[in-house]
Kinemage of the C-alpha trace (Angstrom):
@kinemage 1
@onewidth
@group {chain A} dominant
@subgroup {mainchain}
@vectorlist {calphas} color= white
{ca met a 1} P -20.859 0.121 -7.443
{ca asn a 2} L -21.296 3.438 -5.651
{ca tyr a 3} L -22.729 1.731 -2.546
{ca lys a 4} L -19.565 -0.361 -2.320
{ca val a 5} L -17.317 2.689 -2.085
{ca glu a 6} L -19.662 4.450 0.352
{ca arg a 7} L -19.990 1.381 2.588
{ca ala a 8} L -16.229 0.697 2.514
{ca leu a 9} L -15.477 4.298 3.513
{ca glu a 10} L -18.147 4.176 6.209
{ca asn a 11} L -16.735 0.955 7.654
{ca ser a 12} L -13.141 2.180 7.388
{ca arg a 13} L -13.639 5.652 8.847
{ca lys a 14} L -12.362 4.595 12.271
{ca lys a 15} L -9.447 2.807 10.677
{ca phe a 16} L -8.132 5.983 9.009
{ca ile a 17} L -6.911 7.287 12.366
{ca val a 18} L -5.088 4.024 13.011
{ca ile a 19} L -3.645 4.096 9.477
{ca gly a 20} L -2.326 7.643 10.030
{ca ile a 21} L -0.794 6.827 13.421
{ca leu a 22} L 0.810 3.685 12.000
{ca trp a 23} L 2.294 5.728 9.146
{ca val a 24} L 3.881 8.184 11.605
{ca val a 25} L 5.256 5.356 13.774
{ca ile a 26} L 6.775 3.558 10.785
{ca val a 27} L 8.325 6.797 9.506
{ca ile a 28} L 9.950 7.461 12.885
{ca leu a 29} L 11.028 3.894 13.642
{ca ala a 30} L 11.992 2.596 10.191
{ca val a 31} L 12.132 5.170 7.394
{ca ala a 32} L 14.193 7.764 9.284
{ca pro a 33} L 16.889 5.263 10.400
{ca phe a 34} L 17.032 3.720 6.927
{ca ser a 35} L 17.352 7.074 5.169
{ca ala a 36} L 20.044 8.268 7.616
{ca ala a 37} L 22.019 5.044 7.076
{ca leu a 38} L 21.529 5.290 3.309
{ca ala a 39} L 22.778 8.885 3.263
{ca glu a 40} L 25.883 7.937 5.215
{ca ala a 41} L 26.507 4.870 3.031
{ca ser a 42} L 26.433 6.970 -0.147
{ca gln a 43} L 28.546 9.905 1.041
{ca gly a 44} L 31.552 10.770 -1.053
{ca gly a 45} L 29.922 9.657 -4.294
{ca thr a 46} L 30.381 5.911 -3.650
{ca tyr a 47} L 27.906 3.495 -2.142
{ca ser a 48} L 28.993 0.977 0.511
{ca phe a 49} L 26.600 -1.786 1.529
{ca glu a 50} L 28.717 -2.586 4.602
{ca ile a 51} L 28.404 0.981 5.883
{ca leu a 52} L 24.667 0.864 5.219
{ca leu a 53} L 24.215 -2.254 7.372
{ca glu a 54} L 26.497 -0.941 10.099
{ca gln a 55} L 24.772 2.447 10.300
{ca leu a 56} L 21.317 0.889 9.980
{ca gly a 57} L 21.980 -1.237 13.057
{ca lys a 58} L 23.177 1.843 14.919
{ca tyr a 59} L 20.211 4.014 13.933
{ca ile a 60} L 17.545 1.338 14.388
{ca thr a 61} L 18.497 0.987 18.055
{ca ser a 62} L 18.102 4.751 18.566
{ca pro a 63} L 15.350 5.848 16.142
{ca phe a 64} L 14.638 9.240 17.734
{ca ser a 65} L 18.230 10.380 17.344
{ca ser a 66} L 18.146 9.343 13.686
{ca phe a 67} L 14.832 11.188 13.283
{ca ser a 68} L 16.507 14.406 14.428
{ca ile a 69} L 19.556 13.748 12.206
{ca val a 70} L 17.553 13.371 8.983
{ca phe a 71} L 16.418 17.001 9.125
{ca ser a 72} L 19.976 18.294 8.693
{ca ser a 73} L 20.982 19.584 5.259
{ca ala a 74} L 23.135 16.556 4.375
{ca tyr a 75} L 20.309 14.050 4.988
{ca ile a 76} L 17.087 15.861 4.092
{ca gly a 77} L 17.176 14.975 0.376
{ca thr a 78} L 17.593 11.270 1.033
{ca phe a 79} L 14.929 11.384 3.742
{ca gly a 80} L 12.510 13.136 1.367
{ca lys a 81} L 12.983 10.490 -1.329
{ca cys a 82} L 12.641 7.624 1.157
{ca ile a 83} L 9.498 9.083 2.696
{ca leu a 84} L 8.005 9.669 -0.763
{ca tyr a 85} L 8.605 6.075 -1.892
{ca phe a 86} L 7.351 4.699 1.422
{ca thr a 87} L 4.208 6.847 1.305
{ca ile a 88} L 3.385 5.730 -2.234
{ca phe a 89} L 3.824 2.069 -1.255
{ca tyr a 90} L 1.809 2.608 1.940
{ca leu a 91} L -1.065 4.321 0.090
{ca ile a 92} L -1.223 1.486 -2.447
{ca ala a 93} L -1.455 -1.015 0.425
{ca val a 94} L -4.206 1.062 2.110
{ca val a 95} L -6.234 1.314 -1.117
{ca val a 96} L -5.972 -2.441 -1.675
{ca gly a 97} L -7.087 -2.978 1.920
{ca leu a 98} L -10.074 -0.675 1.444
{ca phe a 99} L -11.144 -2.516 -1.694
{ca lys a 100} L -10.846 -5.817 0.154
{ca ala a 101} L -13.048 -4.367 2.918
{ca ala a 102} L -15.719 -3.324 0.416
{ca pro a 103} L -18.991 -5.213 0.792
{ca lys a 104} L -19.803 -7.920 -1.726
{ca asn a 105} L -23.338 -6.593 -2.260
{ca glu a 106} L -25.600 -3.907 -0.862
{ca tyr a 107} L -27.106 -6.286 1.714
{ca thr a 108} L -23.829 -7.130 3.451
{ca asp a 109} L -23.943 -6.579 7.232
{ca ile a 110} L -27.685 -6.023 7.271
{ca glu a 111} L -29.381 -8.021 9.984
{ca his a 112} L -31.853 -10.570 8.650
{ca gly a 113} L -34.843 -11.805 10.588
{ca ser a 114} L -35.303 -8.826 12.875
{ca ser a 115} L -38.176 -6.434 13.224
{ca gly a 116} L -36.028 -3.716 11.637
{ca trp a 117} L -38.126 -3.942 8.473
{ca ala a 118} L -40.905 -1.847 10.023
{ca glu a 119} L -40.843 1.791 11.034
{ca his a 120} L -42.949 3.807 13.477
{ca gly a 121} L -45.017 0.859 14.738
{ca glu a 122} L -46.091 -0.440 11.317
{ca gln a 123} L -45.478 -4.022 12.459
{ca tyr a 124} L -48.216 -3.714 15.109
{ca lys a 125} L -50.859 -3.558 12.370
{ca val a 126} L -50.063 -7.246 11.841
{ca leu a 127} L -48.321 -8.224 15.070
{ca ser a 128} L -49.132 -7.764 18.722
{ca lys a 129} L -46.956 -5.872 21.170
{ca lys a 130} L -47.967 -7.787 24.314
{ca asn a 131} L -49.107 -11.395 23.756
{ca gly a 132} L -49.042 -14.272 21.292
{ca ile a 133} L -46.269 -16.346 19.729
{ca ile a 134} L -42.874 -14.680 20.316
{ca leu a 135} L -41.180 -13.595 17.103
{ca ala a 136} L -38.722 -10.993 18.377
{ca glu a 137} L -38.392 -8.614 21.282
{ca asp a 138} L -41.739 -6.780 21.637
{ca asn a 139} L -43.105 -8.548 18.546
{ca tyr a 140} L -45.684 -11.296 18.977
{ca leu a 141} L -47.886 -13.056 16.442
{ca pro a 142} L -51.400 -12.839 17.882
{ca leu a 143} L -53.324 -16.091 18.286
{ca asn a 144} L -56.710 -14.519 17.541
{ca lys a 145} L -55.586 -13.415 14.071
{ca met a 146} L -57.745 -14.528 11.191
{ca gly a 147} L -56.000 -16.633 8.580
{ca asn a 148} L -52.789 -18.649 8.656
{ca ile a 149} L -50.706 -18.280 11.824
{ca asn a 150} L -48.211 -21.032 11.108
{ca val a 151} L -44.721 -20.144 12.346
{ca leu a 152} L -41.426 -21.619 11.201
{ca val a 153} L -38.795 -21.502 13.941
{ca val a 154} L -35.248 -21.494 12.624
{ca gly a 155} L -32.542 -22.182 15.153
{ca arg a 156} L -32.204 -24.568 18.031
{ca phe a 157} L -33.783 -25.053 21.410
{ca trp a 158} L -31.516 -25.288 24.417
{ca phe a 159} L -32.930 -27.554 27.075
{ca trp a 160} L -31.364 -30.055 29.428
């Protein structure tokens, strides 16, 4: 199970920057206008859905002005609650996405059929580097080898 977490984090490392930038963009473009409209709709102790929709339309069209408004003393509490709830929801979605990106087994994304199984020229004890039946780049099965040199070719030949 540990390899799943390690591989998922390794594969998702580049995505964390995108996830962070997307969080900032959504906070500026959506959460700030919504929290400013919500604060104005609930002023005076009563909540008005009509004011919420009216102010939301106004603030959505100018998100940077609403982002500066939410840092005033009348709006900061509502903005803090909205950003907290959004961040919790966003983190849950990111964790679910990371678990979905986790490999199914420890051999996921490992290339099969390559000469990557040998290190430091070990394959040349069996194979030839220069001539014979082509197996992979710089890997040939020598024809003068003693024993069975049958080769199964998997794939297709392109000729026309």
